[in-house]
N, C-alpha and C positions, 0 to 999 in steps of 0.2 A: 791227227788221222794223219795217217805217213796216203802220199797219191802215188795214185794207182803209177803214175808213167813213172816217177825215179823208183820204188820198188822191183819193176821193173826192167829196168835200166842197173838198180845198186843189184840185180839179182842176176841177168841177166854175166854182165862185163863180169862181176863173179864168182859169173863157170865157167867163163877161158880160162881160169887158171890154173884150168887140171891140166889144156891140148896145150896150156903153154910148157905150165913144166910138167907135161909127163915128155913132149918135145926135146924139149934141153935136156929133162935129166937122163938123156942116151949120149949125150956128150961126157954128160957126167961122173956117168953110172953104166962108160961103152958092157962092164961086164953079165950087168941085169938086163942088157939084149932087151931077150925073153918074149922078160915075166912083164918088164916095164913095156910093150911092148902092147904085150897081152892088155892088160890093165888099160891103155893107152886107146885103142881101137875099141874094148870091152864103154870106157866113158865116151865113143864116137857115135858108137852106134845105141849108145842110150841118149841120147844129147837127137838125135837123126831119130829114132820115137819116140822121142818126146814128143818133139817134134812135128812130125806125123800125127799122135791124137790131138794135136791143139784143131784140127780138121774136124773133130765127128762133133762140139759138139756147133758147130757156125752148121754143119750137115741136116743137123737136131733142127735146125730149124729154118732153117730151109724150106721148107715142106712145100708151104701153103704163099714164099712169096716167088719173082721171078726175078732172079741175079745171072747174071749169069754162067754160071754153072751149076750143072743139077744135084740134093744131094746124094744123087746114085754114084755119083761120077768126085766131091768133093772121100767121102767114103773110103772109094777108089782109089782114091791119090793118095790119101792116108796108109791106106793098109799098104801098099806099094812101096811105101814109105818105110810105113814099119817091116815089113816083111824083106823087104831088101837089108835093113841097118843086122837085123836076127842072120839072116842066111850067112851074107857079109862073112857073121863071128865066124862061121863056123867053115869059112877055105884059109889057105896059105896068107903067110900075109902078107904076097908076090904079089897078090888079086885085091884084097881090104891096101895097097898103101893104094889102086886104082880105083879100087868101089864107091871106099869112103868121101876121098873128094866129089872124085865127080856126084854123087844121089847129095853134097851138102847144096853143093853148085846150081845142080836143076832142084835141089827144094827151094831156092832160094828163086829163081827167073819162076815158079810154077806163081811164088809169090806175088811176083811184081805181077806176072801178068795174070794172071787169071784172081788169084786173090786180092788186092794191093784193097780192092773198092769195103771190102770189111774190116783192112785194120786201118787204125789213122798213122797219123801223117808221121809219128816222134816211131813209132813201134817200127814203117817203115825205111827207118834209117838205121833206128837203134840193130836192127834185122840184118844190114848193111852190110855196117859194123863188125859185127858176128859174125857173122859167116868170112871176111873177109880173117879175121885171124885168126877160125878154123880152120881154114883153107885151108889156113899160108905154116898151120902147125903141122897141115898130112901134109903141108905137102917137101916138110922139113922130115922126119918124118919118112917120106919116100926117099927124098933121099939122103937121109942115113944111110939107109936101109939098107938101098943098087949099091951106094962105095964101100960096105958094110961087108957083100956080097960079090961085090966084085975081084 
């Protein structure tokens, strides 16, 4: 049987491939930039929504326990990131290039400052790596977009 940590690390690292490929593909196929960016941001929204959904099982287990965050706070945080992921898809690219990296950074800050008691150490380290690569990919796409529209 595979350990949960190893499985989560493997899946997490594999989940970075669309970010890396998405950012790099703009330089390889600039003539397809519109649909490449659409797919990049759909994936970004999906991962952000997935990460937001992680808080729901925690909130449901908190009801009779004393933790730093109440179940209501945890669910509201989850919904904030979920709604941000979806609404940002409806906005022009010029807004998406700002919102997605900011949302990923704020989500990481929430994990580090308020949710750290719920996560094992290895997960916190993994989240730093995953968030860093995802945000770097977001910044690369933003840079490409800004240079292409200048």
